[in-house]
DOTOR-591520 format. One record per residue (C-alpha): x, y, z; residue number from 1; residue in one letter. Coordinates in steps of 0.05 Angstrom, whole numbers, plus 5000, padded with zeros to 4 digits. Each point is the difference from the previous one (the first is absolute). Example, Ala and Ser with C-alpha at 12.3 -4.5 7.8 and 13.67 -1.06 7.14 Angstrom:
2
<pt x="5246" y="4910" z="5156" k="1" r="a"/>
<pt x="5027" y="5069" z="4987" k="2" r="s"/>
This chain:
107
<pt x="4966" y="3452" z="5646" k="1" r="m"/>
<pt x="4931" y="4978" z="4979" k="2" r="a"/>
<pt x="4962" y="5048" z="4954" k="3" r="e"/>
<pt x="4933" y="4985" z="5033" k="4" r="f"/>
<pt x="4978" y="4995" z="5072" k="5" r="v"/>
<pt x="4941" y="4975" z="5041" k="6" r="q"/>
<pt x="4986" y="5041" z="5062" k="7" r="v"/>
<pt x="4954" y="4973" z="5054" k="8" r="s"/>
<pt x="4965" y="5029" z="5060" k="9" r="t"/>
<pt x="4945" y="4979" z="5047" k="10" r="t"/>
<pt x="4944" y="5044" z="5025" k="11" r="i"/>
<pt x="4940" y="4994" z="5047" k="12" r="d"/>
<pt x="4939" y="5002" z="4954" k="13" r="s"/>
<pt x="4980" y="4981" z="4930" k="14" r="p"/>
<pt x="4978" y="5072" z="4985" k="15" r="d"/>
<pt x="5066" y="5028" z="5023" k="16" r="a"/>
<pt x="5037" y="4948" z="4959" k="17" r="a"/>
<pt x="4960" y="5016" z="4937" k="18" r="t"/>
<pt x="5008" y="5075" z="5010" k="19" r="e"/>
<pt x="5076" y="4993" z="5010" k="20" r="l"/>
<pt x="5005" y="4957" z="4937" k="21" r="a"/>
<pt x="4957" y="5048" z="4959" k="22" r="r"/>
<pt x="5036" y="5063" z="5023" k="23" r="s"/>
<pt x="5069" y="4970" z="4987" k="24" r="a"/>
<pt x="4979" y="4980" z="4930" k="25" r="v"/>
<pt x="4970" y="5069" z="4988" k="26" r="e"/>
<pt x="5066" y="5031" z="5024" k="27" r="a"/>
<pt x="5035" y="4955" z="4950" k="28" r="r"/>
<pt x="5047" y="4972" z="5053" k="29" r="t"/>
<pt x="4972" y="4931" z="4984" k="30" r="a"/>
<pt x="4971" y="4969" z="4938" k="31" r="a"/>
<pt x="4952" y="4959" z="5042" k="32" r="c"/>
<pt x="4982" y="4982" z="5071" k="33" r="g"/>
<pt x="4968" y="4934" z="5017" k="34" r="q"/>
<pt x="4961" y="4993" z="5065" k="35" r="v"/>
<pt x="5002" y="4931" z="5033" k="36" r="v"/>
<pt x="4964" y="4981" z="5063" k="37" r="g"/>
<pt x="4980" y="4998" z="5052" k="38" r="p"/>
<pt x="5062" y="4970" z="5029" k="39" r="i"/>
<pt x="5016" y="4986" z="5073" k="40" r="n"/>
<pt x="5065" y="5031" z="5024" k="41" r="s"/>
<pt x="5036" y="4980" z="5064" k="42" r="v"/>
<pt x="5058" y="5045" z="5022" k="43" r="y"/>
<pt x="5039" y="5031" z="5057" k="44" r="w"/>
<pt x="4976" y="5070" z="5018" k="45" r="w"/>
<pt x="5017" y="5041" z="5063" k="46" r="e"/>
<pt x="5030" y="4941" z="5036" k="47" r="g"/>
<pt x="4946" y="4948" z="4988" k="48" r="k"/>
<pt x="4973" y="4954" z="4947" k="49" r="v"/>
<pt x="4940" y="5030" z="4966" k="50" r="d"/>
<pt x="4956" y="4982" z="4941" k="51" r="s"/>
<pt x="4955" y="5035" z="4951" k="52" r="a"/>
<pt x="4959" y="4990" z="4938" k="53" r="q"/>
<pt x="5033" y="5038" z="4942" k="54" r="e"/>
<pt x="4999" y="5007" z="4925" k="55" r="w"/>
<pt x="5062" y="4991" z="4958" k="56" r="l"/>
<pt x="5013" y="5049" z="4943" k="57" r="v"/>
<pt x="5049" y="4978" z="4946" k="58" r="l"/>
<pt x="5025" y="5056" z="4955" k="59" r="f"/>
<pt x="5039" y="4992" z="4935" k="60" r="k"/>
<pt x="5048" y="5056" z="4980" k="61" r="t"/>
<pt x="5067" y="5013" z="4968" k="62" r="t"/>
<pt x="5065" y="5000" z="5040" k="63" r="a"/>
<pt x="5009" y="5075" z="4986" k="64" r="d"/>
<pt x="4930" y="5015" z="5028" k="65" r="r"/>
<pt x="5004" y="4953" z="5060" k="66" r="a"/>
<pt x="5028" y="5052" z="5049" k="67" r="d"/>
<pt x="4944" y="5049" z="4980" k="68" r="a"/>
<pt x="4948" y="4945" z="5011" k="69" r="l"/>
<pt x="5030" y="4981" z="5068" k="70" r="v"/>
<pt x="4998" y="5073" z="5022" k="71" r="e"/>
<pt x="4929" y="5007" z="4973" k="72" r="y"/>
<pt x="4976" y="4940" z="5041" k="73" r="i"/>
<pt x="5036" y="5024" z="5063" k="74" r="r"/>
<pt x="4970" y="5070" z="4994" k="75" r="a"/>
<pt x="4928" y="4975" z="4994" k="76" r="l"/>
<pt x="5003" y="4937" z="5044" k="77" r="h"/>
<pt x="4963" y="5004" z="5066" k="78" r="p"/>
<pt x="5047" y="4953" z="5038" k="79" r="y"/>
<pt x="5056" y="5028" z="5044" k="80" r="e"/>
<pt x="5049" y="4950" z="4968" k="81" r="v"/>
<pt x="4969" y="4974" z="4936" k="82" r="p"/>
<pt x="5026" y="4938" z="4965" k="83" r="e"/>
<pt x="5029" y="5022" z="4933" k="84" r="v"/>
<pt x="5043" y="4948" z="4965" k="85" r="i"/>
<pt x="5031" y="5005" z="4931" k="86" r="s"/>
<pt x="5016" y="4935" z="4963" k="87" r="t"/>
<pt x="5036" y="4998" z="4933" k="88" r="p"/>
<pt x="4962" y="4969" z="4942" k="89" r="i"/>
<pt x="5051" y="4957" z="4965" k="90" r="t"/>
<pt x="4958" y="4977" z="4942" k="91" r="g"/>
<pt x="4930" y="4997" z="4971" k="92" r="g"/>
<pt x="4957" y="5012" z="4939" k="93" r="n"/>
<pt x="5040" y="5051" z="4958" k="94" r="p"/>
<pt x="4936" y="5035" z="4977" k="95" r="a"/>
<pt x="4975" y="5006" z="5073" k="96" r="y"/>
<pt x="5067" y="5028" z="5023" k="97" r="l"/>
<pt x="5000" y="5050" z="4943" k="98" r="a"/>
<pt x="4930" y="5021" z="5021" k="99" r="w"/>
<pt x="5026" y="5013" z="5071" k="100" r="i"/>
<pt x="5054" y="5045" z="4970" k="101" r="g"/>
<pt x="4950" y="5038" z="4958" k="102" r="q"/>
<pt x="4949" y="5011" z="5055" k="103" r="e"/>
<pt x="5049" y="5026" z="5053" k="104" r="t"/>
<pt x="5026" y="5057" z="4957" k="105" r="r"/>
<pt x="4976" y="5067" z="5026" k="106" r="p"/>
<pt x="4954" y="5034" z="4949" k="107" r="r"/>
């Protein structure tokens, strides 16, 4: 199992994306949250193809904090069925990965 994880979600405004990133970092469930966008999403919803402008938030955390981060996102997210995807980080800058570990420890 990977020691580090990237968790992603999409949300409907830049302010909501920034606030979700900030609050997750303040809660120490993520070391950082990066807001990307706007992006255009096309998806099936309630039996039809729909589209929306969204913002992507990429969180970095440790594997042992990933479930807490996922639950944190789900609890605060305004969508009925929010996208929340966890992807293992299989490598990277050792100093950056160590920083993720340090910044996700509850104080």
